[in-house]
C-alpha positions, -999 to +999 in steps of 0.1 A: +517-364+231+502-338+250+469-334+267+447-326+238+464-355+215+460-379+245+419-372+248+417-377+210+427-414+212+406-417+241+380-411+225+384-426+194+395-454+220+358-458+234+342-456+198+364-486+184+352-503+218+315-492+211+313-498+177+327-537+183+302-536+210+272-534+185+288-554+155+285-583+183+255-580+194+233-578+158+234-573+120+238-595+096+213-625+108+214-624+146+209-599+170+194-566+166+205-556+128+210-561+098+187-568+068+153-562+095+159-590+114+152-575+144+145-602+172+124-587+201+122-609+231+090-592+238+075-611+210+084-647+211+060-670+201+058-705+195+035-718+165+032-755+150+029-762+118+042-780+086+077-773+067+061-765+031+095-757+020+128-747+021+151-720+004+185-708+002+187-668+004+215-640+000+227-624+032+254-601+031+285-624+023+267-656+025+235-676+022+209-681+050+180-707+054+142-696+054+114-721+058+083-717+049+058-734+078+019-742+070+002-730+106-038-734+113-034-695+107-016-697+071+019-702+058+046-680+076+085-673+067+107-686+094+144-672+096+166-697+102+202-684+100+234-688+077+236-719+060+268-730+070+254-731+114+223-746+096+235-777+076+266-780+106+235-791+126+223-826+134+186-817+132+173-817+096+147-802+083+129-810+051+095-803+035+062-821+051+082-824+092+063-812+116+076-790+132+071-764+165+089-728+161+100-710+191+109-674+182+105-629+178+077-627+154+075-593+135+063-576+111+085-574+079+068-559+044+035-561+056+038-600+063+051-621+101+079-632+098+094-655+128+132-654+136+136-691+147+158-695+181+143-728+181+130-756+162+119-788+176+111-820+151+097-851+166+116-844+198+148-830+185+158-796+193+177-775+165+193-744+187+193-708+168+201-681+188+189-679+226+158-673+233+157-645+257+183-623+240+179-634+208+218-633+203+226-662+177+246-698+189+269-691+156+284-655+169+315-655+188+290-645+220+263-674+214+285-711+226+286-725+196+312-744+187+317-775+161 
């Protein structure tokens, strides 16, 4: 292979590695990307309230779970994560549950939304993302195992 061919291959390999890192860091339900779910560690907040409802939503290649939590300030949408992960956890949420939600509070569509990192219910903690980075625990880098 000549020098020009080698240089082209090196550039393409670098691009492939960069794209892989970007895809792993976010996209879809996690990290920084996809469907407006921009977890921002500088906006992490904790709210307390009562689960009003849970809903399945279509998200890319699968289904996700959203909760509506009634707080002292009003109802707040909470993005939990993909149903395959949330359903596999020992902590189960239901309408009427008193919860404390910690996550990134962002604006989406003119409304406040929390991308949940952790939800505490009766002393049990449903862990969804790393609160410091937003990396989802269901991703390869998140450390989740069944």
